[in-house]
Each structure stands twice: as structure tokens, then as C-alpha cells.
GURO-931002 format. One record per residue: residue in one letter; x, y, z of N, C-alpha, C, O in turn. Coordinates in nm, 2 decimals. Layout:
N
ATOM   res      nxx      nyy      nzz     caxx     cayy     cazz      cxx      cyy      czz      oxx      oyy      ozz
ATOM     A        X        Y        Z        X        Y        Z        X        Y        Z        X        Y        Z
...
This chain:
93
ATOM   res      nxx      nyy      nzz     caxx     cayy     cazz      cxx      cyy      czz      oxx      oyy      ozz
ATOM     X     0.09    -0.12    -0.01    -0.02    -0.01     0.00     0.10     0.12     0.00     0.20     0.11     0.07
ATOM     X     0.07     0.22    -0.09     0.15     0.35    -0.08     0.12     0.43     0.04     0.02     0.43     0.11
ATOM     X     0.22     0.50     0.05     0.25     0.59     0.17     0.15     0.69     0.19     0.16     0.78     0.11
ATOM     X     0.06     0.71     0.27    -0.04     0.80     0.29     0.03     0.94     0.33     0.11     0.94     0.42
ATOM     X    -0.02     1.05     0.26     0.04     1.18     0.29    -0.06     1.31     0.31    -0.18     1.30     0.30
ATOM     X    -0.02     1.41     0.33    -0.09     1.54     0.35    -0.01     1.64     0.31     0.10     1.66     0.35
ATOM     X    -0.07     1.73     0.22     0.00     1.84     0.17    -0.10     1.97     0.16    -0.21     1.96     0.12
ATOM     X    -0.05     2.08     0.19    -0.12     2.19     0.19    -0.05     2.30     0.06     0.06     2.33     0.06
ATOM     X    -0.13     2.33    -0.02    -0.09     2.43    -0.13    -0.15     2.54    -0.14    -0.28     2.55    -0.14
ATOM     X    -0.08     2.64    -0.15    -0.12     2.79    -0.18    -0.08     2.84    -0.32     0.03     2.85    -0.36
ATOM     X    -0.20     2.86    -0.40    -0.16     2.88    -0.54    -0.19     3.03    -0.59    -0.31     3.08    -0.58
ATOM     X    -0.09     3.10    -0.64    -0.13     3.24    -0.66    -0.12     3.26    -0.82    -0.06     3.18    -0.90
ATOM     X    -0.18     3.37    -0.86    -0.20     3.40    -1.01    -0.33     3.45    -1.03    -0.40     3.51    -0.95
ATOM     X    -0.36     3.42    -1.14    -0.51     3.43    -1.18    -0.60     3.30    -1.14    -0.63     3.21    -1.23
ATOM     X    -0.63     3.30    -1.04    -0.69     3.15    -0.99    -0.83     3.18    -0.94    -0.90     3.07    -0.91
ATOM     X    -0.88     3.29    -0.91    -1.01     3.31    -0.86    -1.10     3.36    -0.97    -1.06     3.44    -1.06
ATOM     X    -1.22     3.32    -0.98    -1.31     3.36    -1.09    -1.30     3.28    -1.21    -1.36     3.31    -1.31
ATOM     X    -1.22     3.15    -1.21    -1.19     3.10    -1.33    -1.19     2.94    -1.32    -1.12     2.87    -1.38
ATOM     X    -1.29     2.89    -1.24    -1.34     2.77    -1.22    -1.22     2.68    -1.15    -1.21     2.56    -1.16
ATOM     X    -1.14     2.76    -1.09    -1.02     2.68    -1.02    -1.07     2.59    -0.91    -1.02     2.48    -0.91
ATOM     X    -1.15     2.62    -0.82    -1.17     2.53    -0.70    -1.24     2.41    -0.77    -1.19     2.30    -0.76
ATOM     X    -1.36     2.44    -0.84    -1.44     2.33    -0.91    -1.36     2.22    -0.98    -1.38     2.10    -0.96
ATOM     X    -1.25     2.28    -1.07    -1.17     2.19    -1.14    -1.06     2.12    -1.05    -1.01     2.01    -1.09
ATOM     X    -1.03     2.18    -0.94    -0.97     2.12    -0.84    -1.03     2.00    -0.77    -0.98     1.89    -0.75
ATOM     X    -1.14     2.04    -0.74    -1.24     1.91    -0.69    -1.24     1.80    -0.78    -1.22     1.68    -0.74
ATOM     X    -1.28     1.85    -0.90    -1.29     1.72    -1.02    -1.15     1.64    -1.01    -1.15     1.52    -0.99
ATOM     X    -1.04     1.72    -1.03    -0.91     1.65    -1.03    -0.89     1.55    -0.92    -0.85     1.44    -0.94
ATOM     X    -0.93     1.61    -0.78    -0.91     1.53    -0.66    -0.99     1.41    -0.67    -0.93     1.30    -0.65
ATOM     X    -1.12     1.42    -0.69    -1.22     1.31    -0.71    -1.14     1.21    -0.80    -1.11     1.10    -0.76
ATOM     X    -1.12     1.25    -0.92    -1.04     1.16    -1.02    -0.93     1.09    -0.95    -0.92     0.97    -0.98
ATOM     X    -0.85     1.14    -0.87    -0.73     1.07    -0.81    -0.76     1.01    -0.67    -0.67     0.96    -0.59
ATOM     X    -0.90     1.01    -0.63    -0.93     0.96    -0.48    -0.84     1.04    -0.39    -0.78     0.97    -0.31
ATOM     X    -0.83     1.17    -0.40    -0.75     1.26    -0.30    -0.88     1.33    -0.22    -0.98     1.37    -0.28
ATOM     X    -0.85     1.32    -0.08    -0.96     1.39     0.00    -0.89     1.52     0.05    -0.77     1.55     0.02
ATOM     X    -0.99     1.61     0.13    -0.96     1.72     0.17    -1.05     1.85     0.14    -1.17     1.85     0.16
ATOM     X    -0.99     1.96     0.09    -1.06     2.06     0.05    -0.98     2.19    -0.03    -0.86     2.19    -0.04
ATOM     X    -1.06     2.28    -0.08    -1.00     2.40    -0.15    -1.10     2.50    -0.11    -1.21     2.48    -0.07
ATOM     X    -1.03     2.63    -0.11    -1.10     2.75    -0.09    -1.03     2.87    -0.13    -0.91     2.87    -0.13
ATOM     X    -1.10     2.97    -0.17    -1.05     3.11    -0.21    -1.00     3.16    -0.06    -1.05     3.14     0.05
ATOM     X    -0.88     3.26    -0.10    -0.84     3.33     0.02    -0.86     3.47    -0.01    -0.84     3.51    -0.12
ATOM     X    -0.88     3.56     0.09    -0.90     3.71     0.07    -0.80     3.78    -0.03    -0.84     3.88    -0.10
ATOM     X    -0.68     3.74    -0.03    -0.56     3.79    -0.08    -0.58     3.75    -0.25    -0.49     3.78    -0.32
ATOM     X    -0.68     3.69    -0.30    -0.66     3.64    -0.45    -0.62     3.51    -0.47    -0.65     3.47    -0.58
ATOM     X    -0.55     3.43    -0.39    -0.49     3.32    -0.38    -0.59     3.20    -0.35    -0.70     3.23    -0.29
ATOM     X    -0.57     3.08    -0.39    -0.63     2.96    -0.35    -0.55     2.88    -0.25    -0.43     2.88    -0.25
ATOM     X    -0.63     2.82    -0.17    -0.56     2.72    -0.07    -0.64     2.57    -0.09    -0.76     2.55    -0.10
ATOM     X    -0.54     2.48    -0.08    -0.61     2.34    -0.09    -0.52     2.27     0.01    -0.39     2.29     0.02
ATOM     X    -0.58     2.18     0.08    -0.54     2.07     0.16    -0.56     1.93     0.10    -0.68     1.89     0.11
ATOM     X    -0.47     1.85     0.05    -0.50     1.73     0.01    -0.43     1.62     0.09    -0.32     1.63     0.15
ATOM     X    -0.52     1.51     0.10    -0.48     1.39     0.17    -0.50     1.26     0.09    -0.61     1.23     0.04
ATOM     X    -0.39     1.17     0.08    -0.42     1.05     0.01    -0.27     0.98     0.01    -0.17     1.00     0.08
ATOM     X    -0.29     0.88    -0.09    -0.16     0.83    -0.14    -0.06     0.91    -0.20    -0.10     1.00    -0.27
ATOM     X     0.08     0.89    -0.17     0.16     0.99    -0.20     0.17     1.02    -0.36     0.18     1.13    -0.40
ATOM     X     0.15     0.89    -0.44     0.15     0.93    -0.61     0.03     1.02    -0.63     0.05     1.12    -0.70
ATOM     X    -0.09     1.00    -0.57    -0.20     1.07    -0.61    -0.20     1.22    -0.55    -0.25     1.31    -0.62
ATOM     X    -0.14     1.25    -0.44    -0.11     1.38    -0.39    -0.01     1.45    -0.47    -0.03     1.57    -0.50
ATOM     X     0.10     1.39    -0.50     0.18     1.45    -0.58     0.14     1.49    -0.73     0.18     1.58    -0.80
ATOM     X     0.04     1.41    -0.77    -0.03     1.44    -0.90    -0.12     1.55    -0.89    -0.13     1.64    -0.98
ATOM     X    -0.19     1.56    -0.77    -0.27     1.69    -0.75    -0.17     1.82    -0.75    -0.18     1.91    -0.83
ATOM     X    -0.08     1.80    -0.67     0.02     1.93    -0.67     0.08     1.95    -0.82     0.11     2.07    -0.85
ATOM     X     0.09     1.87    -0.90     0.14     1.90    -1.03     0.03     1.94    -1.11     0.05     2.02    -1.20
ATOM     X    -0.09     1.92    -1.09    -0.19     1.95    -1.15    -0.23     2.11    -1.11    -0.29     2.18    -1.19
ATOM     X    -0.20     2.15    -0.99    -0.22     2.28    -0.95    -0.14     2.38    -1.04    -0.17     2.50    -1.05
ATOM     X    -0.03     2.33    -1.10     0.05     2.43    -1.17    -0.03     2.44    -1.31    -0.01     2.55    -1.37
ATOM     X    -0.10     2.36    -1.36    -0.16     2.37    -1.46    -0.30     2.46    -1.44    -0.32     2.56    -1.51
ATOM     X    -0.38     2.40    -1.36    -0.50     2.45    -1.31    -0.62     2.43    -1.41    -0.63     2.34    -1.48
ATOM     X    -0.70     2.53    -1.38    -0.84     2.53    -1.47    -0.80     2.58    -1.62    -0.68     2.62    -1.64
ATOM     X    -0.88     2.57    -1.70    -0.85     2.61    -1.84    -0.83     2.77    -1.86    -0.75     2.81    -1.94
ATOM     X    -0.90     2.84    -1.78    -0.88     3.00    -1.78    -0.78     3.06    -1.68    -0.76     3.18    -1.67
ATOM     X    -0.74     2.97    -1.60    -0.62     3.03    -1.49    -0.50     3.05    -1.54    -0.47     3.00    -1.65
ATOM     X    -0.42     3.11    -1.47    -0.27     3.15    -1.50    -0.21     3.14    -1.37    -0.21     3.24    -1.30
ATOM     X    -0.16     3.03    -1.33    -0.08     3.00    -1.22     0.09     3.07    -1.23     0.18     3.06    -1.31
ATOM     X     0.08     3.13    -1.13     0.23     3.19    -1.12     0.30     3.12    -1.01     0.43     3.12    -1.03
ATOM     X     0.27     3.06    -0.90     0.34     2.98    -0.80     0.25     2.89    -0.73     0.13     2.93    -0.71
ATOM     X     0.30     2.78    -0.69     0.24     2.69    -0.59     0.32     2.66    -0.49     0.42     2.59    -0.51
ATOM     X     0.29     2.71    -0.35     0.36     2.70    -0.24     0.32     2.57    -0.17     0.21     2.57    -0.11
ATOM     X     0.39     2.48    -0.16     0.36     2.36    -0.07     0.42     2.33     0.05     0.54     2.34     0.06
ATOM     X     0.34     2.30     0.15     0.40     2.26     0.29     0.34     2.11     0.32     0.22     2.08     0.31
ATOM     X     0.43     2.02     0.35     0.41     1.89     0.37     0.37     1.88     0.51     0.44     1.94     0.59
ATOM     X     0.27     1.83     0.56     0.22     1.81     0.69     0.21     1.68     0.75     0.22     1.59     0.66
ATOM     X     0.20     1.63     0.86     0.19     1.49     0.91     0.04     1.45     0.85    -0.06     1.53     0.84
ATOM     X     0.04     1.32     0.81    -0.10     1.28     0.76    -0.17     1.25     0.87    -0.12     1.18     0.96
ATOM     X    -0.31     1.29     0.88    -0.40     1.28     0.98    -0.52     1.17     0.93    -0.55     1.08     1.00
ATOM     X    -0.56     1.18     0.82    -0.67     1.09     0.76    -0.81     1.14     0.81    -0.89     1.05     0.83
ATOM     X    -0.85     1.26     0.84    -0.96     1.30     0.89    -1.08     1.34     0.78    -1.19     1.40     0.81
ATOM     X    -1.05     1.32     0.68    -1.13     1.35     0.56    -1.21     1.24     0.51    -1.16     1.13     0.52
ATOM     X    -1.33     1.24     0.45    -1.39     1.14     0.39    -1.46     1.18     0.27    -1.55     1.11     0.23
ATOM     X    -1.43     1.31     0.19    -1.45     1.36     0.08    -1.37     1.47     0.04    -1.27     1.50     0.11
ATOM     X    -1.40     1.54    -0.07    -1.31     1.65    -0.11    -1.42     1.77    -0.13    -1.51     1.76    -0.21
ATOM     X    -1.40     1.88    -0.06    -1.48     2.00    -0.05    -1.44     2.11    -0.11    -1.32     2.13    -0.13
ATOM     X    -1.54     2.19    -0.15    -1.50     2.34    -0.18    -1.55     2.40    -0.06    -1.67     2.38    -0.02
ATOM     X    -1.47     2.47     0.00    -1.51     2.53     0.13    -1.52     2.69     0.10    -1.44     2.76     0.04
ATOM     X    -1.64     2.74     0.14    -1.67     2.89     0.13    -1.65     2.96     0.25    -1.67     3.09     0.25
């Protein structure tokens, strides 16, 4: 069984108002990654991903691409201890 990991990502650029959160949720569900994604007041998007290491790494790579109309400038990643307290992937408001 692959190692379970947790990563927090803050994505900057043109990432609000371009379906970034919805597409992040879709990509996470496709990879069986759990957690959440939300807009931040400074115009960035924050996401918390939990799952097996290859899937979470895939999500972090996806964040650099983003949604069709987004323009990602940077993805800041912080690895955190795996907790396993999610049962789905939510868009948080």
C-alpha cells in the first residue's frame, strides 16, 4: 500500500473567478484525493490534500496547470503529518 501523505498548497496567479476550485475538486475526485479547496481574501487559492503519495503528488502537479482559464504563477507546498480525517473533497466557502 502506498504511503499516505498530507500537503497544503497555496496557489497564486489568476486563480479566482476561473473555476479553479471546481476543477481542483474534479481532479481530486478523479485521483481519490480527499481534503478541501478554498479562495483566500488575498486572491490566492488554498488547498489541503490527503491520500496516497502518488495521487497527492499528482494533485500538486495539476495545481501548476490549473483550470482552463487560470494562469498559475506559483504553488507553495507545505508537507504536513498525515491525519486521515477527511471522507470527501470539498469546496469550502
